[in-house]
C-alpha positions, 0 to 999 in steps of 0.5 A: 596288712601283711600276714605270714601263712604256713607253707611258705606263703606271704600275702599282702593285700593293699586296698585303695579307695577314692573318698572325700570327707571333712575333719573337725580339727578344733582340738585334739579330742574332736571326733574325726569323720570320713565320708566314703563315696560308694560310687567311687571306683575301688581297686584291689591289688594283691601281692602273693609271694610263694616259696620256690620249694612249695611251688616247684613240685606242682610244676612237674609232670608226674605221668609215667612217661615224664619220670623215665629218668627219675632214678637214683642209679646212674644211667649209662652213657650220660654225664652227671654234674659231679663228672665236671668241674665247678667254676669257683666264682659261680659255686652259689649259682651252680648250687641253686641250679642243681637244687632246681634240677633236683626238684625237676628230677633231672640229674643228667647234664644232657637233660639239664642242658636241654631244658636250659636251652629250651627255656632260653629259646622260649622264656615266656612259655616257661615263665616263671621257671625260666626266670629262675634258671636264666638269672643264675646263668648271667656271668656277673662274676666274670666270663666263664672260660669255654670248656666242655669239662666246665659245668657252668660253661655247659649251661651258659653255652646251652643258654646261648644256643637256645637264645640264638637258634631256637628250640629246634636246635635244642632238640637236635643238639641235646637229642640224647636226652629225649625229655623235652621241657614240655614233657618234663613240666606240667604245662597246664599248671604252668599256664594257670600259674601265669594267668593268675600271676598276671592278675594277682601279681604272684612272685616266686621267692 
């Protein structure tokens, strides 16, 4: 049984039950009876699809310290996505990534690189957000040419750096941005999501 709820939620509940019974097939007008064994085990499975636009704001840490970079004005000494070139083959992926960073209120490239690097270093810690980010950085449309002026390459390089060398390297290499992934994200909410996602099979769409 599927039902759409407001707020971008869609839930499907599937009920499985072991039963034994007998049916009278003498003719098409015969009544049918199902005998349910009340002692048989019953498994409840839930599949809850949550819209990204609904879920993402809940994962953001809103304490004053976490919002140090939440400003519409350009901060001196930082690069911004519009300062770099966009790979034509990856415009859709870059658009989705920039939308993700907009939700996280991280407009500076250096901060975006740091959070990508840390997610690649510890993908399970930041799941499901790490899944959303890292899947956009798969070079499925051809290899991206190495260039410090390419936004896609900067993200890809940050991913590789975190995956190979770990979080400590992310901190050293992108130390210009003092905002770590743990500081920017509400880790308590993220852990609760992971717990219930495992139980109820919640998936971000």
